[in-house]
MARNU-747898 format. One record per residue: chain; residue in one letter; y, x, z of N, C-alpha, C in turn. Coordinates in steps of 0.1 Angstrom, whole numbers, padded with zeros to 4 digits. Layout:
N
chaine,residu,npy,npx,npz,capy,capx,capz,cpy,cpx,cpz
A,a,Y,X,Z,Y,X,Z,Y,X,Z;
...
***
This chain:
329
chaine,residu,npy,npx,npz,capy,capx,capz,cpy,cpx,cpz
A,m,0275,-0386,0576,0261,-0390,0579,0253,-0393,0566;
A,a,0260,-0399,0556,0254,-0402,0543,0250,-0389,0536;
A,d,0259,-0379,0537,0256,-0366,0531,0244,-0360,0538;
A,v,0243,-0360,0551,0232,-0355,0558,0219,-0362,0554;
A,a,0219,-0375,0553,0208,-0383,0549,0203,-0379,0535;
A,h,0213,-0378,0526,0209,-0374,0512,0203,-0360,0512;
A,q,0209,-0351,0519,0204,-0337,0519,0190,-0336,0525;
A,a,0187,-0344,0535,0174,-0344,0542,0164,-0353,0535;
A,g,0168,-0362,0526,0159,-0371,0520,0155,-0382,0529;
A,v,0164,-0387,0538,0160,-0397,0547,0171,-0408,0547;
A,t,0170,-0418,0555,0180,-0429,0556,0190,-0425,0567;
A,k,0202,-0431,0566,0212,-0429,0576,0207,-0433,0590;
A,t,0199,-0444,0590,0193,-0448,0603,0185,-0437,0610;
A,t,0177,-0430,0601,0169,-0419,0607,0178,-0408,0612;
A,v,0189,-0405,0605,0198,-0395,0609,0204,-0399,0623;
A,s,0208,-0411,0624,0213,-0416,0637,0203,-0415,0648;
A,r,0191,-0418,0645,0181,-0417,0656,0178,-0403,0660;
A,v,0179,-0394,0651,0177,-0380,0654,0188,-0375,0663;
A,l,0201,-0378,0658,0212,-0373,0665,0214,-0379,0679;
A,n,0209,-0391,0681,0210,-0398,0694,0197,-0397,0702;
A,n,0187,-0390,0696,0174,-0388,0703,0168,-0401,0707;
A,k,0168,-0410,0697,0162,-0424,0700,0151,-0426,0689;
A,g,0141,-0434,0693,0131,-0438,0684,0121,-0427,0682;
A,e,0110,-0431,0675,0099,-0421,0673,0101,-0415,0659;
A,i,0104,-0402,0659,0107,-0394,0647,0097,-0383,0647;
A,s,0090,-0380,0635,0081,-0369,0634,0089,-0356,0636;
A,d,0082,-0346,0640,0088,-0332,0642,0093,-0327,0628;
A,e,0086,-0330,0618,0090,-0325,0604,0103,-0332,0600;
A,t,0104,-0345,0602,0116,-0352,0598,0128,-0348,0606;
A,r,0125,-0346,0619,0136,-0342,0628,0142,-0329,0624;
A,q,0133,-0320,0620,0137,-0306,0616,0145,-0307,0603;
A,k,0141,-0315,0594,0148,-0317,0581,0162,-0321,0584;
A,v,0164,-0331,0593,0177,-0336,0596,0186,-0326,0602;
A,l,0180,-0318,0612,0188,-0308,0619,0191,-0297,0610;
A,d,0183,-0293,0600,0186,-0283,0590,0197,-0288,0582;
A,a,0197,-0300,0578,0208,-0306,0569,0221,-0306,0577;
A,v,0221,-0309,0589,0233,-0309,0598,0239,-0295,0598;
A,e,0230,-0285,0600,0235,-0271,0601,0240,-0267,0588;
A,q,0233,-0270,0577,0238,-0265,0564,0251,-0271,0559;
A,l,0253,-0284,0563,0265,-0291,0559,0277,-0290,0569;
A,g,0274,-0284,0581,0284,-0283,0591,0288,-0296,0596;
A,y,0279,-0306,0597,0282,-0319,0601,0285,-0320,0616;
A,r,0296,-0328,0619,0300,-0330,0633,0303,-0345,0634;
A,r,0297,-0352,0643,0299,-0366,0645,0313,-0369,0649;
A,s,0319,-0380,0643,0332,-0384,0647,0331,-0392,0660;
A,r,0338,-0388,0670,0338,-0395,0683,0345,-0408,0681;
A,i,0355,-0409,0673,0362,-0421,0671,0353,-0432,0664;
A,a,0346,-0427,0654,0337,-0437,0647,0326,-0441,0656;
A,r,0321,-0432,0664,0311,-0435,0674,0316,-0446,0684;
A,s,0328,-0444,0689,0334,-0453,0698,0336,-0467,0692;
A,l,0340,-0468,0680,0341,-0481,0673,0328,-0488,0672;
A,a,0317,-0480,0669,0304,-0486,0667,0298,-0490,0680;
A,t,0301,-0483,0691,0294,-0486,0703,0302,-0493,0714;
A,d,0316,-0494,0711,0325,-0500,0720,0326,-0492,0733;
A,q,0324,-0479,0732,0325,-0469,0743,0333,-0457,0738;
A,t,0341,-0451,0747,0348,-0439,0743,0341,-0426,0747;
A,f,0330,-0427,0756,0323,-0416,0761,0332,-0406,0768;
A,l,0343,-0412,0774,0352,-0404,0783,0352,-0410,0797;
A,l,0352,-0401,0807,0352,-0406,0821,0364,-0400,0828;
A,g,0371,-0408,0835,0382,-0403,0843,0378,-0398,0857;
A,f,0384,-0387,0861,0380,-0381,0874,0393,-0378,0882;
A,i,0396,-0386,0892,0409,-0385,0900,0406,-0377,0913;
A,v,0414,-0366,0915,0413,-0359,0927,0427,-0357,0933;
A,p,0428,-0355,0947,0441,-0354,0953,0447,-0340,0952;
A,s,0438,-0330,0949,0444,-0316,0948,0434,-0307,0941;
A,i,0438,-0303,0929,0429,-0295,0921,0430,-0280,0926;
A,s,0439,-0277,0934,0440,-0263,0939,0431,-0261,0951;
A,n,0425,-0272,0957,0416,-0271,0968,0402,-0270,0962;
A,e,0395,-0259,0966,0382,-0255,0960,0372,-0266,0963;
A,f,0374,-0274,0974,0364,-0285,0977,0363,-0294,0965;
A,f,0375,-0298,0959,0375,-0307,0948,0371,-0301,0935;
A,t,0375,-0288,0933,0371,-0282,0921,0356,-0280,0920;
A,e,0349,-0278,0931,0335,-0277,0931,0328,-0291,0928;
A,i,0334,-0301,0933,0329,-0315,0930,0331,-0318,0915;
A,v,0342,-0314,0910,0345,-0316,0895,0335,-0308,0887;
A,r,0332,-0296,0891,0322,-0288,0884,0309,-0294,0883;
A,g,0304,-0300,0894,0291,-0306,0894,0291,-0319,0885;
A,a,0303,-0326,0886,0304,-0338,0877,0305,-0334,0863;
A,e,0312,-0324,0859,0314,-0321,0845,0301,-0316,0839;
A,d,0293,-0308,0846,0280,-0303,0841,0271,-0315,0838;
A,t,0271,-0325,0847,0262,-0337,0846,0267,-0345,0834;
A,a,0280,-0347,0833,0286,-0355,0822,0282,-0349,0809;
A,w,0284,-0336,0808,0281,-0329,0796,0267,-0331,0791;
A,e,0257,-0331,0800,0243,-0333,0797,0241,-0347,0791;
A,k,0249,-0356,0796,0248,-0370,0791,0257,-0373,0779;
A,d,0264,-0363,0774,0272,-0364,0762,0285,-0372,0765;
A,y,0290,-0371,0777,0303,-0376,0781,0313,-0365,0784;
A,k,0325,-0367,0782,0336,-0358,0786,0344,-0363,0797;
A,i,0350,-0354,0805,0358,-0358,0817,0372,-0355,0815;
A,l,0381,-0364,0818,0395,-0362,0819,0399,-0361,0834;
A,l,0404,-0349,0837,0407,-0346,0851,0422,-0350,0854;
A,c,0424,-0358,0865,0437,-0362,0869,0440,-0358,0883;
A,n,0451,-0351,0885,0454,-0345,0898,0466,-0353,0904;
A,t,0465,-0358,0916,0475,-0367,0921,0484,-0360,0932;
A,e,0480,-0349,0937,0487,-0342,0948,0489,-0351,0960;
A,g,0480,-0361,0961,0481,-0370,0973,0492,-0380,0972;
A,d,0498,-0381,0961,0510,-0391,0960,0505,-0405,0956;
A,w,0509,-0415,0963,0504,-0428,0961,0507,-0433,0947;
A,a,0520,-0431,0943,0525,-0436,0930,0517,-0429,0919;
A,r,0515,-0416,0920,0509,-0409,0910,0494,-0413,0909;
A,e,0488,-0416,0920,0474,-0420,0920,0472,-0434,0913;
A,e,0481,-0443,0916,0481,-0456,0909,0484,-0454,0894;
A,g,0493,-0445,0891,0496,-0443,0877,0485,-0437,0869;
A,m,0476,-0429,0876,0465,-0423,0869,0454,-0434,0866;
A,f,0453,-0443,0875,0444,-0455,0872,0448,-0462,0859;
A,l,0461,-0465,0859,0467,-0472,0848,0466,-0464,0835;
A,f,0468,-0451,0835,0467,-0443,0824,0453,-0443,0818;
A,l,0443,-0441,0827,0429,-0441,0823,0425,-0454,0817;
A,e,0430,-0465,0822,0427,-0478,0817,0433,-0479,0803;
A,d,0446,-0474,0801,0452,-0475,0788,0444,-0467,0777;
A,i,0439,-0456,0780,0431,-0448,0770,0416,-0452,0769;
A,q,0413,-0463,0778,0400,-0469,0777,0388,-0460,0780;
A,v,0389,-0452,0791,0378,-0445,0795,0367,-0454,0799;
A,d,0355,-0450,0799,0343,-0459,0802,0341,-0461,0817;
A,g,0347,-0452,0825,0345,-0453,0839,0354,-0443,0846;
A,i,0355,-0445,0860,0364,-0436,0868,0357,-0432,0880;
A,v,0358,-0420,0884,0355,-0415,0898,0368,-0411,0904;
A,v,0370,-0416,0916,0382,-0412,0924,0377,-0406,0937;
A,c,0382,-0394,0940,0378,-0387,0952,0389,-0388,0962;
A,a,0385,-0391,0975,0394,-0392,0986,0408,-0399,0983;
A,p,0407,-0411,0978,0420,-0418,0974,0429,-0419,0986;
A,r,0442,-0417,0983,0452,-0418,0994,0458,-0432,0995;
A,l,0456,-0440,0984,0462,-0454,0984,0456,-0462,0995;
A,p,0464,-0470,1002,0458,-0479,1012,0449,-0489,1005;
A,e,0440,-0495,1012,0430,-0503,1007,0436,-0515,0999;
A,e,0447,-0521,1004,0452,-0532,0997,0458,-0529,0983;
A,h,0461,-0516,0981,0466,-0511,0968,0455,-0506,0959;
A,l,0444,-0500,0966,0433,-0495,0958,0424,-0507,0952;
A,l,0423,-0517,0960,0413,-0528,0957,0417,-0534,0943;
A,p,0429,-0538,0940,0432,-0544,0927,0429,-0535,0916;
A,l,0431,-0522,0917,0429,-0512,0907,0414,-0511,0904;
A,v,0406,-0511,0915,0391,-0510,0913,0386,-0523,0907;
A,e,0391,-0534,0912,0387,-0547,0907,0390,-0549,0892;
A,q,0401,-0544,0887,0405,-0545,0873,0396,-0537,0864;
A,f,0391,-0525,0869,0384,-0516,0861,0369,-0518,0862;
A,q,0364,-0519,0875,0350,-0522,0878,0341,-0510,0877;
A,n,0341,-0503,0865,0332,-0491,0864,0338,-0480,0872;
A,v,0337,-0480,0885,0343,-0471,0894,0333,-0466,0905;
A,v,0334,-0453,0908,0327,-0448,0920,0338,-0441,0928;
A,v,0338,-0444,0941,0347,-0439,0950,0340,-0429,0960;
A,v,0346,-0417,0961,0341,-0407,0970,0350,-0406,0982;
A,n,0345,-0408,0994,0352,-0408,1006,0365,-0416,1006;
A,g,0363,-0429,1003,0374,-0438,1003,0376,-0445,1016;
A,q,0389,-0450,1018,0392,-0457,1030,0388,-0472,1029;
A,g,0385,-0478,1040,0383,-0493,1040,0369,-0496,1034;
A,i,0366,-0509,1033,0353,-0513,1028,0354,-0524,1018;
A,a,0365,-0531,1016,0366,-0543,1007,0362,-0539,0993;
A,w,0366,-0527,0988,0363,-0523,0974,0349,-0520,0972;
A,r,0340,-0519,0982,0326,-0516,0981,0319,-0527,0973;
A,e,0324,-0539,0973,0317,-0549,0965,0319,-0548,0951;
A,l,0329,-0539,0947,0332,-0537,0933,0329,-0523,0927;
A,a,0326,-0513,0936,0324,-0500,0932,0312,-0493,0939;
A,g,0307,-0483,0932,0298,-0474,0939,0305,-0465,0949;
A,s,0298,-0461,0960,0304,-0454,0971,0296,-0442,0975;
A,i,0303,-0430,0976,0296,-0418,0982,0305,-0414,0994;
A,e,0299,-0412,1005,0306,-0408,1017,0299,-0396,1024;
A,t,0307,-0387,1028,0301,-0376,1037,0301,-0381,1051;
A,d,0291,-0376,1059,0290,-0380,1073,0300,-0371,1081;
A,d,0312,-0374,1080,0322,-0366,1087,0322,-0368,1102;
A,v,0319,-0380,1107,0318,-0382,1121,0306,-0373,1127;
A,g,0295,-0374,1121,0283,-0366,1125,0285,-0351,1123;
A,g,0291,-0348,1112,0294,-0334,1109,0303,-0327,1120;
A,m,0314,-0334,1123,0323,-0328,1132,0317,-0328,1146;
A,a,0309,-0337,1149,0302,-0337,1162,0293,-0325,1163;
A,k,0286,-0321,1152,0278,-0308,1152,0287,-0296,1156;
A,a,0299,-0296,1150,0308,-0285,1152,0312,-0284,1167;
A,v,0316,-0296,1173,0320,-0296,1187,0309,-0293,1196;
A,d,0297,-0298,1193,0285,-0295,1202,0282,-0280,1202;
A,h,0284,-0274,1190,0282,-0259,1189,0292,-0252,1198;
A,l,0305,-0256,1197,0315,-0249,1205,0313,-0251,1220;
A,v,0309,-0263,1224,0306,-0266,1238,0294,-0258,1243;
A,a,0284,-0257,1235,0272,-0249,1238,0275,-0235,1240;
A,a,0285,-0230,1233,0290,-0216,1234,0299,-0214,1246;
A,g,0301,-0224,1254,0309,-0223,1266,0324,-0226,1265;
A,r,0328,-0231,1253,0342,-0235,1251,0345,-0248,1258;
A,r,0356,-0249,1265,0359,-0261,1272,0373,-0267,1269;
A,h,0382,-0259,1263,0395,-0264,1260,0397,-0264,1244;
A,l,0393,-0275,1239,0391,-0277,1224,0402,-0285,1218;
A,t,0406,-0281,1206,0416,-0288,1199,0411,-0290,1184;
A,y,0416,-0301,1179,0413,-0304,1165,0425,-0302,1156;
A,l,0425,-0293,1146,0436,-0291,1137,0433,-0300,1125;
A,g,0440,-0310,1123,0438,-0319,1112,0451,-0324,1106;
A,g,0449,-0332,1095,0461,-0337,1088,0464,-0351,1093;
A,p,0474,-0357,1087,0478,-0371,1090,0466,-0380,1086;
A,l,0465,-0391,1094,0454,-0400,1092,0456,-0410,1081;
A,d,0459,-0404,1069,0461,-0413,1058,0449,-0412,1048;
A,a,0439,-0405,1052,0427,-0404,1043,0415,-0406,1052;
A,r,0404,-0411,1046,0392,-0414,1054,0386,-0401,1060;
A,t,0386,-0391,1053,0380,-0378,1058,0387,-0373,1070;
A,s,0400,-0373,1070,0408,-0369,1082,0405,-0378,1094;
A,t,0405,-0391,1092,0403,-0400,1103,0389,-0398,1108;
A,e,0379,-0398,1100,0365,-0397,1104,0362,-0384,1112;
A,r,0368,-0373,1107,0365,-0360,1114,0372,-0360,1128;
A,y,0383,-0366,1129,0390,-0367,1142,0382,-0376,1151;
A,h,0376,-0387,1146,0368,-0396,1155,0355,-0388,1159;
A,g,0349,-0381,1150,0338,-0373,1154,0341,-0363,1164;
A,f,0353,-0357,1164,0357,-0347,1174,0358,-0354,1187;
A,l,0365,-0365,1188,0366,-0372,1201,0353,-0377,1206;
A,n,0345,-0383,1198,0332,-0388,1202,0323,-0377,1209;
A,a,0324,-0365,1202,0316,-0354,1208,0321,-0349,1221;
A,l,0335,-0349,1222,0341,-0345,1235,0336,-0354,1246;
A,n,0337,-0367,1243,0333,-0377,1253,0318,-0376,1257;
A,a,0310,-0373,1247,0296,-0372,1249,0293,-0360,1258;
A,a,0301,-0350,1256,0299,-0337,1264,0305,-0338,1278;
A,g,0312,-0350,1281,0318,-0351,1294,0331,-0344,1296;
A,l,0337,-0340,1285,0350,-0333,1285,0362,-0342,1284;
A,t,0372,-0340,1292,0384,-0348,1291,0393,-0342,1280;
A,p,0397,-0351,1270,0406,-0346,1260,0418,-0339,1265;
A,e,0421,-0327,1260,0433,-0319,1264,0446,-0326,1259;
A,p,0457,-0323,1265,0470,-0328,1261,0472,-0326,1246;
A,a,0467,-0315,1241,0468,-0312,1226,0454,-0313,1220;
A,e,0447,-0324,1222,0434,-0325,1216,0434,-0326,1201;
A,r,0446,-0329,1196,0448,-0330,1181,0462,-0325,1178;
A,a,0462,-0316,1168,0474,-0310,1163,0475,-0314,1148;
A,i,0486,-0319,1143,0488,-0323,1130,0493,-0312,1121;
A,c,0485,-0309,1111,0488,-0298,1101,0492,-0305,1088;
A,f,0504,-0301,1083,0508,-0306,1070,0516,-0295,1063;
A,p,0511,-0292,1051,0499,-0296,1044,0487,-0290,1050;
A,t,0475,-0296,1046,0463,-0291,1051,0457,-0280,1043;
A,n,0465,-0269,1043,0461,-0257,1036,0463,-0244,1045;
A,l,0463,-0233,1039,0465,-0220,1046,0478,-0220,1054;
A,e,0489,-0224,1047,0502,-0223,1053,0503,-0233,1065;
A,g,0497,-0245,1062,0497,-0256,1073,0489,-0251,1085;
A,g,0477,-0246,1083,0469,-0241,1094,0476,-0230,1102;
A,y,0482,-0221,1094,0489,-0209,1100,0500,-0214,1110;
A,s,0509,-0222,1105,0521,-0226,1113,0517,-0235,1124;
A,c,0507,-0244,1121,0502,-0254,1132,0496,-0246,1143;
A,f,0487,-0237,1140,0481,-0230,1151,0490,-0221,1159;
A,k,0500,-0215,1153,0510,-0207,1160,0517,-0216,1171;
A,q,0521,-0228,1167,0528,-0237,1176,0518,-0241,1187;
A,l,0506,-0244,1183,0496,-0249,1193,0493,-0238,1204;
A,i,0490,-0226,1200,0486,-0216,1210,0497,-0212,1219;
A,r,0510,-0213,1214,0521,-0210,1222,0523,-0221,1233;
A,a,0521,-0233,1229,0522,-0244,1238,0510,-0246,1248;
A,y,0498,-0242,1243,0486,-0244,1251,0478,-0231,1250;
A,p,0482,-0221,1257,0475,-0208,1256,0460,-0208,1261;
A,q,0457,-0219,1269,0443,-0220,1274,0433,-0224,1263;
A,t,0438,-0228,1252,0429,-0232,1241,0418,-0221,1238;
A,d,0406,-0225,1238,0395,-0215,1235,0386,-0219,1224;
A,g,0389,-0231,1218,0380,-0235,1206,0388,-0244,1197;
A,v,0387,-0242,1185,0394,-0251,1175,0385,-0255,1164;
A,a,0384,-0268,1162,0377,-0274,1150,0387,-0278,1140;
A,c,0386,-0274,1128,0396,-0276,1118,0392,-0286,1107;
A,f,0402,-0293,1101,0399,-0303,1091,0392,-0297,1079;
A,n,0396,-0285,1075,0389,-0279,1064,0390,-0264,1065;
A,d,0384,-0257,1056,0383,-0242,1057,0397,-0235,1055;
A,l,0405,-0242,1047,0418,-0236,1044,0427,-0236,1057;
A,v,0426,-0247,1064,0433,-0248,1077,0428,-0238,1087;
A,a,0414,-0236,1087,0408,-0227,1096,0412,-0212,1092;
A,a,0413,-0209,1079,0417,-0196,1075,0431,-0193,1079;
A,g,0440,-0203,1078,0453,-0202,1083,0454,-0199,1098;
A,a,0446,-0206,1105,0445,-0204,1120,0441,-0190,1123;
A,i,0431,-0185,1116,0426,-0171,1119,0437,-0161,1115;
A,r,0444,-0163,1105,0455,-0155,1101,0466,-0154,1113;
A,a,0469,-0166,1118,0478,-0167,1129,0473,-0159,1141;
A,c,0460,-0161,1144,0454,-0154,1155,0456,-0138,1154;
A,n,0453,-0134,1142,0454,-0119,1139,0469,-0114,1141;
A,e,0478,-0122,1137,0492,-0119,1138,0497,-0119,1153;
A,l,0491,-0128,1161,0495,-0130,1175,0487,-0121,1185;
A,g,0477,-0115,1180,0468,-0107,1188,0458,-0115,1196;
A,v,0455,-0127,1191,0445,-0135,1197,0432,-0132,1190;
A,r,0422,-0128,1198,0409,-0124,1192,0400,-0136,1189;
A,v,0395,-0135,1177,0385,-0145,1172,0372,-0138,1170;
A,p,0361,-0142,1177,0360,-0154,1185,0362,-0152,1200;
A,d,0365,-0140,1205,0365,-0137,1219,0374,-0146,1227;
A,d,0387,-0148,1222,0396,-0156,1229,0396,-0171,1224;
A,v,0394,-0172,1211,0394,-0186,1205,0383,-0186,1194;
A,a,0374,-0195,1195,0364,-0197,1184,0370,-0207,1174;
A,v,0367,-0205,1161,0373,-0213,1151,0361,-0218,1142;
A,v,0361,-0231,1139,0352,-0238,1130,0359,-0245,1119;
A,g,0355,-0243,1107,0361,-0250,1096,0352,-0261,1091;
A,c,0355,-0266,1079,0347,-0277,1073,0348,-0275,1058;
A,d,0337,-0276,1051,0335,-0277,1036,0327,-0265,1031;
A,d,0328,-0253,1037,0321,-0241,1033,0325,-0238,1018;
A,i,0338,-0236,1016,0342,-0230,1003,0340,-0215,1003;
A,q,0341,-0209,0991,0338,-0195,0990,0346,-0186,0999;
A,l,0359,-0190,1002,0367,-0183,1011,0361,-0181,1025;
A,a,0353,-0191,1029,0348,-0190,1043,0339,-0178,1046;
A,n,0333,-0173,1036,0324,-0161,1037,0331,-0148,1034;
A,l,0344,-0149,1030,0351,-0137,1026,0361,-0132,1036;
A,i,0367,-0142,1044,0377,-0138,1054,0370,-0131,1065;
A,q,0379,-0124,1073,0374,-0117,1085,0381,-0122,1097;
A,p,0373,-0126,1107,0359,-0127,1107,0354,-0139,1098;
A,s,0342,-0138,1093,0337,-0149,1084,0336,-0162,1092;
A,l,0338,-0173,1085,0340,-0185,1091,0328,-0194,1093;
A,t,0326,-0198,1106,0316,-0208,1109,0322,-0221,1104;
A,t,0313,-0229,1097,0319,-0241,1090,0308,-0251,1087;
A,l,0312,-0263,1084,0303,-0274,1080,0301,-0273,1065;
A,q,0289,-0272,1060,0287,-0271,1046,0285,-0285,1040;
A,t,0292,-0287,1030,0291,-0300,1022,0286,-0297,1008;
A,p,0275,-0303,1003,0270,-0300,0990,0279,-0306,0979;
A,k,0290,-0298,0976,0301,-0303,0967,0296,-0306,0953;
A,q,0289,-0297,0947,0285,-0299,0933,0275,-0311,0932;
A,h,0267,-0312,0942,0257,-0323,0943,0265,-0337,0943;
A,i,0276,-0337,0951,0284,-0349,0952,0289,-0353,0938;
A,g,0294,-0343,0931,0300,-0345,0918,0289,-0351,0908;
A,a,0278,-0344,0908,0267,-0349,0899,0262,-0363,0903;
A,l,0261,-0366,0916,0257,-0379,0920,0267,-0389,0916;
A,a,0280,-0386,0917,0290,-0396,0913,0289,-0400,0898;
A,i,0286,-0390,0890,0285,-0393,0876,0272,-0401,0873;
A,h,0261,-0398,0880,0249,-0406,0878,0252,-0421,0882;
A,m,0258,-0422,0893,0261,-0436,0898,0270,-0443,0888;
A,l,0280,-0436,0883,0290,-0442,0874,0283,-0446,0861;
A,l,0274,-0438,0855,0267,-0441,0843,0258,-0453,0845;
A,e,0252,-0454,0857,0244,-0466,0860,0252,-0478,0859;
A,r,0264,-0478,0864,0273,-0490,0864,0278,-0493,0850;
A,i,0281,-0482,0842,0284,-0484,0828,0273,-0491,0820;
A,n,0261,-0488,0824,0249,-0493,0817,0244,-0507,0823;
A,g,0253,-0512,0832,0250,-0526,0837,0243,-0527,0850;
A,q,0240,-0516,0857,0234,-0516,0870,0245,-0515,0880;
A,r,0250,-0526,0885,0261,-0527,0894,0257,-0529,0908;
A,d,0248,-0522,0913,0244,-0523,0927,0255,-0518,0936;
A,h,0257,-0525,0947,0268,-0521,0956,0262,-0510,0966;
A,e,0260,-0499,0960,0253,-0488,0967,0263,-0479,0974;
A,t,0260,-0475,0986,0267,-0465,0994,0257,-0454,0998;
A,v,0260,-0442,0993,0252,-0430,0996,0259,-0421,1006;
A,t,0253,-0418,1017,0259,-0409,1028,0253,-0395,1026;
A,i,0262,-0385,1026,0258,-0371,1025,0260,-0364,1038;
A,d,0249,-0358,1043,0249,-0350,1055,0256,-0337,1054;
A,q,0261,-0332,1065,0267,-0318,1065,0259,-0309,1074;
A,q,0258,-0296,1070,0250,-0286,1078,0260,-0276,1084;
A,l,0258,-0273,1096,0266,-0263,1103,0261,-0249,1099;
A,i,0270,-0241,1093,0267,-0227,1089,0274,-0218,1100;
A,i,0266,-0211,1107,0271,-0203,1118,0274,-0189,1113;
A,r,0287,-0184,1115,0291,-0171,1111,0299,-0165,1123;
A,e,0307,-0155,1120,0313,-0147,1130,0325,-0154,1138;
A,s,0332,-0163,1132,0343,-0169,1139,0339,-0178,1151;
A,a,0327,-0183,1152,0322,-0191,1163,0307,-0189,1164;
A,p,0302,-0177,1168,0288,-0174,1169,0280,-0183,1179;
***
């Protein structure tokens, strides 16, 4: 920085203000500094900057599955926003494992990231709460429980209302024997979507079927495929299926094709999340659209507000939109 200041004929303070876009600097002086930076090949030391500001300008981002496009899209929105604010993201993948998720919190604390976003945490509330309490600069996306909300920002998708839209659509299309293909109730999203399914059934005056819920594990293509094959053999009267996510729904459609079950003539299928796959499979998938990149961007904005001292106990709820395609017209 001293070399840049000497080259431009200004003080180091002026160089710092130009590089950090702070203070009132004339266009002529700013250009002199930028020209000197380019001529000298100057690059700021992140370590020196961290020592001066007591910040690392690193953010941790914990997800349960990086192979799931739902989370990769959230990360993409987060990373674009962080980059604009001169922060970098360290991505941590837990594979839904409790011990791994806790270990990621501790790792990120050890390397002194400035804040953490954790998506769909699998840890029970009594385990998550001490980790959030210890770090404080935390935003939780679709977390279970409520105790940690006093310590963290919160973003939640309206999974109850979203799944109700899916069921209402199936009922309006004349479907009466409905099943929910979902995962174990160890995550908020899975629990909320199932409750939305049951609430909508009751509101429509339909009695839950013996197999109103089928457990898919894992909640991916293979899980949806094997789960639906077992379901349709045991309950051939099923004429509508609401799925935990688009991967489960795609697996169910694959099983239908293999078994000669016509979609949507025999069984209508609705997914959730609207990943790219939803519009590529045949038939194209009716699904609930979640603004994934928007969630990622919003999480970073909320986290940076907390880092800068604005620790409002804010919960933002994100609506879902039903996108009607061929699998459930």
